[in-house]
RODO-2510 file (C-alpha; in nm, 4 decimals, decimal comma):
residues 384
     n   res          X          Y          Z
     1     m    -1,5100    -1,0403     0,4729
     2     f    -1,5398    -0,6803     0,3597
     3     k    -1,5357    -0,6217    -0,0159
     4     g    -1,3787    -0,2990    -0,1288
     5     f    -1,2248    -0,0750    -0,3915
     6     m    -0,9606     0,1990    -0,3842
     7     d    -0,8991     0,5427    -0,5323
     8     h    -0,6733     0,8416    -0,4766
     9     w    -0,7026     1,1576    -0,2765
    10     v    -0,3412     1,2169    -0,3786
    11     p    -0,2442     1,4186    -0,6872
    12     t    -0,2217     1,1679    -0,9706
    13     a    -0,1172     1,2003    -1,3349
    14     q    -0,3844     1,2429    -1,5997
    15     g    -0,5079     0,9088    -1,7252
    16     y    -0,4580     0,7337    -1,3894
    17     s    -0,7202     0,8999    -1,1711
    18     e    -0,9335     1,2122    -1,1874
    19     f    -1,1099     1,1443    -0,8578
    20     w    -0,8729     1,3469    -0,6379
    21     k    -0,9743     1,6812    -0,7894
    22     q    -1,3508     1,6370    -0,8245
    23     d    -1,5918     1,8419    -0,6166
    24     f    -1,7771     1,6624    -0,3398
    25     e    -2,1031     1,6269    -0,5292
    26     t    -1,9301     1,4597    -0,8261
    27     a    -1,7176     1,2304    -0,6095
    28     a    -2,0186     1,1243    -0,4022
    29     r    -2,2254     1,0595    -0,7144
    30     i    -1,9482     0,8430    -0,8654
    31     l    -1,9376     0,6243    -0,5546
    32     d    -2,3162     0,6079    -0,5197
    33     e    -2,3595     0,4967    -0,8805
    34     l    -2,0895     0,2340    -0,8384
    35     r    -2,2613     0,0984    -0,5270
    36     e    -2,5922     0,0797    -0,7122
    37     d    -2,4165    -0,1451    -0,9650
    38     v    -2,1709    -0,3429    -0,7447
    39     d    -2,2295    -0,4517    -0,3851
    40     f    -1,9127    -0,3273    -0,2126
    41     d    -1,9120    -0,2355     0,1548
    42     h    -1,5683    -0,0782     0,1946
    43     f    -1,3619     0,1927     0,0253
    44     t    -0,9990     0,2851     0,0933
    45     f    -0,8404     0,6097    -0,0219
    46     y    -0,4689     0,6698    -0,0680
    47     t    -0,4311     0,9799     0,1480
    48     k    -0,0524     0,9890     0,1118
    49     w     0,1302     0,8143    -0,1695
    50     y     0,4205     0,9499    -0,3730
    51     t     0,2298     1,2756    -0,3374
    52     n     0,0264     1,4113    -0,0461
    53     g    -0,3539     1,4074    -0,0632
    54     i    -0,4630     1,6144     0,2359
    55     r    -0,4252     1,9745     0,3444
    56     s    -0,1226     1,9329     0,5689
    57     r     0,0422     2,1637     0,8196
    58     l     0,3609     1,9559     0,8103
    59     p     0,6447     2,1357     0,6268
    60     y     0,7696     1,8225     0,4477
    61     l     0,4336     1,7468     0,2791
    62     y     0,3440     1,9481    -0,0299
    63     n    -0,0106     2,0815    -0,0637
    64     h    -0,1072     2,0578    -0,4317
    65     p    -0,3345     2,3526    -0,5195
    66     e    -0,5661     2,1366    -0,7373
    67     a    -0,6318     1,8723    -0,4710
    68     s    -0,9862     1,8866    -0,3406
    69     n    -0,8756     1,8448     0,0203
    70     v    -0,6312     2,1346    -0,0141
    71     k    -0,9022     2,3561    -0,1639
    72     t    -1,1457     2,2784     0,1193
    73     d    -0,9080     2,2452     0,4154
    74     n    -0,9922     1,8701     0,4278
    75     e    -1,3673     1,9243     0,4478
    76     w    -1,3997     1,7352     0,1151
    77     g    -1,2485     1,4212     0,2648
    78     r    -1,4463     1,4431     0,5865
    79     k    -1,7709     1,4785     0,3926
    80     l    -1,6857     1,1783     0,1737
    81     i    -1,6127     0,9636     0,4792
    82     d    -1,9387     1,0678     0,6448
    83     h    -2,1297     1,0126     0,3192
    84     l    -2,0031     0,6561     0,2798
    85     r    -2,0345     0,5578     0,6446
    86     a    -2,3936     0,6842     0,6564
    87     k    -2,4692     0,4265     0,3862
    88     g    -2,3024     0,1353     0,5657
    89     i    -1,9690     0,1538     0,3812
    90     s    -1,6548     0,1483     0,5955
    91     v    -1,3655     0,3754     0,4988
    92     g    -0,9894     0,3284     0,5122
    93     s    -0,6860     0,5502     0,4672
    94     m    -0,3684     0,4137     0,3073
    95     i    -0,0440     0,5970     0,3808
    96     q     0,2882     0,5415     0,2044
    97     f     0,5581     0,6545     0,4474
    98     l     0,8811     0,6237     0,2494
    99     t     0,8194     0,8553    -0,0478
   100     y     0,8258     1,2368    -0,0451
   101     e     0,8285     1,5185    -0,2956
   102     q     1,1742     1,6551    -0,3573
   103     q     1,1000     2,0211    -0,2936
   104     c     0,9923     1,9479     0,0671
   105     w     1,2307     1,6706     0,1764
   106     e     1,5874     1,7204     0,2991
   107     p     1,8759     1,5586     0,1033
   108     d     2,0381     1,4391     0,4262
   109     l     1,7225     1,2392     0,5079
   110     t     1,7221     1,0691     0,1680
   111     i     1,8713     0,7359     0,0605
   112     d     1,7466     0,7188    -0,2985
   113     e     1,5095     0,8729    -0,5494
   114     w     1,2428     0,7358    -0,7801
   115     d     1,1079     0,8956    -1,0960
   116     v     0,7301     0,8447    -1,0821
   117     r     0,6271     1,1423    -1,2920
   118     n     0,4507     0,9095    -1,5334
   119     c     0,1844     0,8334    -1,2713
   120     a     0,2083     1,0962    -0,9958
   121     e     0,1332     1,4669    -1,0298
   122     t     0,4783     1,5904    -0,9316
   123     e     0,7452     1,7843    -1,1195
   124     q     1,0566     1,6038    -0,9916
   125     p     1,1583     1,2505    -0,8927
   126     i     1,0435     1,1687    -0,5421
   127     q     1,2793     1,1130    -0,2497
   128     i     1,3067     0,7836    -0,0597
   129     a     1,3353     0,8549     0,3117
   130     d     1,6149     0,7248     0,5313
   131     f     1,4033     0,5144     0,7673
   132     t     1,7017     0,4575     0,9999
   133     d     1,7231     0,8253     1,0953
   134     p     1,5527     0,9122     1,4277
   135     r     1,3856     1,2073     1,2550
   136     f     1,1950     0,9604     1,0387
   137     q     1,0212     0,7984     1,3357
   138     v     0,9237     1,1469     1,4569
   139     r     0,7700     1,2233     1,1190
   140     v     0,5850     0,8921     1,0981
   141     k     0,4202     0,9815     1,4256
   142     e     0,3391     1,3345     1,3074
   143     i     0,1821     1,2092     0,9836
   144     v    -0,0358     0,9530     1,1596
   145     k    -0,1526     1,2006     1,4216
   146     e    -0,2405     1,4625     1,1618
   147     q    -0,4349     1,2142     0,9492
   148     l    -0,6351     1,0829     1,2435
   149     e    -0,6996     1,4289     1,3865
   150     q    -0,8174     1,5586     1,0483
   151     f    -1,0263     1,2481     0,9711
   152     p    -1,1352     1,1006     1,3058
   153     a    -1,4190     0,8962     1,1518
   154     l    -1,1829     0,6667     0,9583
   155     d    -1,2529     0,2986     1,0219
   156     y    -0,9155     0,1692     0,9015
   157     l    -0,5584     0,2984     0,8915
   158     f    -0,3392     0,1036     0,6480
   159     m     0,0359     0,1672     0,6364
   160     e     0,2832     0,1031     0,3577
   161     f     0,6619     0,1145     0,3937
   162     e     0,7619     0,0162     0,0409
   163     g     0,9569     0,1730    -0,2436
   164     v     1,3191     0,1100    -0,1414
   165     k     1,5284    -0,0601    -0,4067
   166     a     1,7496    -0,3535    -0,3094
   167     e     2,0630    -0,1594    -0,4020
   168     a     1,9682     0,1276    -0,1708
   169     l     1,9057    -0,1116     0,1180
   170     e     2,2429    -0,2754     0,0691
   171     a     2,4156     0,0627     0,0551
   172     l     2,2335     0,1625     0,3740
   173     y     2,3537    -0,1544     0,5455
   174     e     2,7118    -0,0836     0,4349
   175     r     2,6893     0,2678     0,5760
   176     l     2,5540     0,1495     0,9105
   177     v     2,8274    -0,1139     0,9400
   178     r     3,0984     0,1450     0,8661
   179     e     2,9503     0,3844     1,1236
   180     r     2,9778     0,1112     1,3868
   181     n     3,3163    -0,0165     1,2683
   182     p     3,5304     0,2403     1,0840
   183     a     3,7826    -0,0322     1,0015
   184     v     3,5402    -0,1744     0,7460
   185     g     3,6252    -0,0398     0,4017
   186     e     3,4169     0,0755     0,1104
   187     s     3,3067    -0,1225    -0,1974
   188     g     3,0578    -0,3583    -0,0398
   189     e     3,2938    -0,5366     0,1979
   190     a     3,0358    -0,5533     0,4766
   191     a     2,7879    -0,7529     0,2684
   192     q     3,0320    -0,9897     0,0994
   193     s     2,9763    -1,2747     0,3433
   194     l     2,6001    -1,3160     0,3738
   195     r     2,4116    -1,5796     0,5714
   196     y     2,0706    -1,7233     0,4914
   197     t     1,8260    -1,9181     0,7019
   198     a     1,6917    -2,2460     0,5686
   199     a     1,3451    -2,0892     0,5564
   200     a     1,4692    -1,7975     0,3429
   201     l     1,6474    -2,0306     0,1014
   202     e     1,3396    -2,2483     0,0645
   203     h     1,1217    -1,9413     0,0111
   204     c     1,3533    -1,8087    -0,2621
   205     a     1,3606    -2,1457    -0,4365
   206     r     0,9817    -2,1699    -0,4403
   207     i     0,9279    -1,8213    -0,5844
   208     g     1,2077    -1,8583    -0,8381
   209     v     1,4538    -1,5928    -0,7211
   210     t     1,8250    -1,6101    -0,6458
   211     p     1,9075    -1,5395    -0,2791
   212     s     2,0503    -1,1903    -0,2467
   213     f     2,1128    -0,9326     0,0229
   214     l     1,7389    -0,8725     0,0686
   215     w     1,6903    -1,2298     0,1900
   216     s     1,9984    -1,2496     0,4124
   217     e     2,0113    -1,2626     0,7906
   218     e     2,2112    -0,9404     0,7788
   219     a     1,9315    -0,7544     0,5990
   220     a     1,6647    -0,9124     0,8173
   221     g     1,8411    -0,8031     1,1349
   222     m     1,8683    -0,4437     1,0163
   223     l     1,5126    -0,4292     0,8869
   224     r     1,3526    -0,5900     1,1909
   225     h     1,5196    -0,3321     1,4132
   226     y     1,4163    -0,0240     1,2154
   227     y     1,0761    -0,1538     1,1069
   228     s     1,0012    -0,2170     1,4740
   229     l     1,0894     0,1436     1,5573
   230     n     0,8706     0,2738     1,2738
   231     l     0,5712     0,0639     1,3771
   232     q     0,6158     0,1636     1,7404
   233     a     0,5957     0,5284     1,6285
   234     v     0,2634     0,4477     1,4632
   235     r     0,1405     0,2720     1,7747
   236     d     0,2379     0,5691     1,9912
   237     a     0,0502     0,8075     1,7614
   238     v    -0,2606     0,5887     1,7524
   239     t    -0,2576     0,5614     2,1311
   240     e    -0,2095     0,9340     2,1886
   241     v    -0,4939     1,0244     1,9527
   242     g    -0,7182     0,7587     2,1032
   243     y    -0,7961     0,6019     1,7672
   244     r    -1,0337     0,3035     1,7953
   245     g    -1,0306     0,1851     1,4349
   246     a    -0,8304    -0,1000     1,2845
   247     v    -0,4625    -0,0618     1,1933
   248     g    -0,2828    -0,2673     0,9286
   249     v     0,0482    -0,3097     0,7477
   250     v     0,0677    -0,3544     0,3695
   251     i     0,3270    -0,6051     0,2414
   252     y     0,4082    -0,7732    -0,0888
   253     s     0,2412    -1,1140    -0,0855
   254     y     0,5566    -1,3222    -0,1402
   255     g     0,8305    -1,0608    -0,0881
   256     y     1,1050    -1,0439     0,1708
   257     e     0,8728    -0,8424     0,3972
   258     t     0,6677    -1,1588     0,4615
   259     l     0,9626    -1,2944     0,6599
   260     i     0,9954    -0,9755     0,8671
   261     y     0,6769    -0,7786     0,9360
   262     p     0,4700    -1,0597     1,0931
   263     d     0,7410    -1,0858     1,3610
   264     v     0,7623    -0,7153     1,4458
   265     i     0,4022    -0,5924     1,4443
   266     p     0,3597    -0,4401     1,7926
   267     d    -0,0074    -0,5272     1,8408
   268     p    -0,1657    -0,8685     1,7735
   269     d    -0,4873    -0,6959     1,6631
   270     w    -0,3168    -0,5184     1,3732
   271     w    -0,3985    -0,6451     1,0250
   272     l    -0,1695    -0,7828     0,7561
   273     l    -0,2527    -0,6720     0,4006
   274     p    -0,0563    -0,8781     0,1468
   275     w    -0,0862    -0,7528    -0,2115
   276     c     0,0050    -0,8666    -0,5593
   277     y    -0,1265    -0,7700    -0,9001
   278     w    -0,0659    -1,0878    -1,0950
   279     v    -0,1377    -0,9108    -1,4231
   280     w     0,2178    -0,7749    -1,3918
   281     e     0,3484    -1,1284    -1,4258
   282     k     0,3060    -1,3971    -1,6904
   283     s     0,1848    -1,7507    -1,6392
   284     s     0,4862    -1,9710    -1,5652
   285     p     0,6031    -2,2346    -1,3128
   286     a     0,7760    -1,9573    -1,1137
   287     v     0,4540    -1,7571    -1,0936
   288     d     0,2644    -2,0711    -0,9933
   289     g     0,5097    -2,1029    -0,7042
   290     r     0,4607    -1,7394    -0,6052
   291     m     0,0858    -1,7800    -0,6046
   292     a     0,1086    -2,0944    -0,3934
   293     v     0,3434    -1,9285    -0,1421
   294     s     0,1169    -1,6227    -0,1190
   295     k    -0,1844    -1,8401    -0,0405
   296     e     0,0029    -2,0536     0,2112
   297     l     0,1226    -1,7468     0,3995
   298     m    -0,2251    -1,5946     0,4163
   299     a    -0,3770    -1,9226     0,5299
   300     r    -0,1106    -1,9608     0,7978
   301     w    -0,1592    -1,6076     0,9270
   302     k    -0,5322    -1,6689     0,9530
   303     q    -0,4693    -1,9934     1,1420
   304     e    -0,2487    -1,7969     1,3820
   305     g    -0,5473    -1,5761     1,4592
   306     r    -0,4360    -1,2704     1,2640
   307     k    -0,6599    -1,0349     1,0708
   308     v    -0,5748    -1,0622     0,6995
   309     c    -0,6956    -0,8638     0,3977
   310     y    -0,5781    -0,9472     0,0471
   311     i    -0,5248    -0,6568    -0,1941
   312     g    -0,5845    -0,7680    -0,5509
   313     d    -0,6063    -0,6230    -0,8987
   314     v    -0,9110    -0,4457    -1,0423
   315     t    -0,8099    -0,1860    -1,3007
   316     i    -0,4402    -0,2562    -1,3605
   317     a    -0,2617    -0,3606    -1,6780
   318     f     0,0563    -0,3021    -1,8764
   319     d     0,1542    -0,3172    -2,2413
   320     e     0,1936    -0,6955    -2,2574
   321     s    -0,0855    -0,7922    -2,0186
   322     d    -0,2687    -1,1186    -2,0737
   323     p    -0,6373    -1,0418    -2,0074
   324     e    -0,7269    -1,4083    -1,9649
   325     f    -0,4528    -1,4583    -1,7048
   326     k    -0,5602    -1,1348    -1,5320
   327     e    -0,9206    -1,2500    -1,4965
   328     a    -0,8261    -1,6051    -1,3932
   329     a    -0,5964    -1,4722    -1,1183
   330     i    -0,8650    -1,2361    -0,9872
   331     r    -1,1217    -1,5155    -0,9733
   332     d    -0,8731    -1,7538    -0,8126
   333     f    -0,7657    -1,5218    -0,5317
   334     y    -1,1162    -1,3971    -0,4614
   335     a    -1,2360    -1,7571    -0,4255
   336     f    -0,9353    -1,8322    -0,2031
   337     s    -1,0131    -1,5290     0,0163
   338     q    -1,3655    -1,6606     0,0677
   339     e    -1,2502    -2,0167     0,1252
   340     v    -1,0074    -1,9358     0,4075
   341     k    -1,2367    -1,6625     0,5427
   342     l    -1,0041    -1,3673     0,5114
   343     d    -1,1203    -1,0518     0,6856
   344     g    -1,1137    -0,8385     0,3745
   345     y    -1,0665    -0,8359    -0,0017
   346     l    -0,9583    -0,4951    -0,1274
   347     g    -0,9508    -0,4333    -0,5000
   348     m    -0,6868    -0,1915    -0,6255
   349     g    -0,8705     0,0466    -0,8521
   350     n    -1,2040     0,2151    -0,8948
   351     p    -1,3970     0,0694    -1,1917
   352     v    -1,5462     0,3976    -1,3111
   353     p    -1,4450     0,4791    -1,6713
   354     e    -1,2736     0,8171    -1,7214
   355     m    -1,2777     0,9140    -1,3510
   356     g    -1,1652     0,6172    -1,1422
   357     l    -0,8183     0,4920    -1,0498
   358     k    -0,6624     0,2751    -1,3188
   359     w    -0,3170     0,1792    -1,4439
   360     l    -0,2488     0,1537    -1,8201
   361     i    -0,5885     0,0051    -1,8935
   362     t    -0,8548     0,1204    -2,1399
   363     d    -1,1943     0,2460    -2,0318
   364     e    -1,3439    -0,0530    -2,2143
   365     c    -1,1412    -0,2857    -1,9921
   366     v    -1,2445    -0,0829    -1,6871
   367     s    -1,6065    -0,1525    -1,7765
   368     d    -1,5260    -0,5226    -1,8186
   369     m    -1,3686    -0,5289    -1,4716
   370     r    -1,6753    -0,3591    -1,3285
   371     k    -1,8879    -0,6410    -1,4702
   372     l    -1,6482    -0,9009    -1,3277
   373     y    -1,6591    -0,7499    -0,9785
   374     r    -2,0359    -0,7197    -0,9999
   375     e    -2,0342    -1,0976    -1,0456
   376     l    -1,7873    -1,1530    -0,7600
   377     y    -1,9165    -0,9001    -0,5043
   378     g    -2,2790    -0,9261    -0,6055
   379     a    -2,5227    -0,6900    -0,7715
   380     g    -2,5538    -0,3443    -0,6238
   381     r    -2,8402    -0,1832    -0,4420
   382     s    -2,9942     0,1574    -0,4077
   383     l    -2,8429     0,3867    -0,1466
   384     s    -3,1480     0,6100    -0,1155
***
């Protein structure tokens, strides 16, 4: 099981991460000092998130002038990858495909918007892409090819297709139904009579949510179709480039995606990366059910022969966080990952005070999390 951390190449708001705009020498030193303290053997970088973190030639990706990759025409990222791999640390890229900066993305290829200016270095709300449009599959392929051509030494390519609100998905379904049957009226008529499988109803009951459009057979049918097309675009790009690394899909550990993506992944060797930061929730019977479901799904996927990596919390908090619950959940899911022999445990965050990726957490707490992960991963070692 690889043991890893994450940080951003993407432009990120002050107070969340400063890593993305450091020079190479500083970035390399930060990672070297962390490895000397904590025994990790993997690092994943968000290379495209709400913002874009590489120097891109694609017209719909904005090149932020302060980003180190933009300043160096991606030489910064290539040097970091080579630096880590030379020391036995594998490197992954995580790409969020559904979110784009407003100034570069067409309104007619947009189904919603999301104001993330609190955490992302962008001046306007981001656009949520219409993933049913054929142009979207073309762009998915273009993004993957550019990333792999610019950074051919990447060991892992992790893909995320999240960020769409339930209301936007339902509106999208209504639109598609009307396009196929003009006799269907407005005002949500198409989704008034929803059907649910027994498995979906049981899942909702166990995680404490009321069945809604997201969990319906109607939504699942639409999403399976378009998610399959999107993943096939990725597969085509990977094949054309000749990429030999591992490919994976990021999903919420107990969300509706768990009933869809495992059925539509086009290659049995692709990884599943379920994530949840339990610090966002509070201890309750409903949360106990969500934790149990998350573990059962991961254990089942492993039994089916799939590659599975859990993405857990490192440096995340919010105003009403319970630090004891946060630590207990981290310990619990790390022990579970070892017990069922998952293929990876990836910690969201970079426990380096002042510089590393963190969410609404003090530098003192960052240092505490560094000590915790030193206990879990093991003590570090010299890289010289």
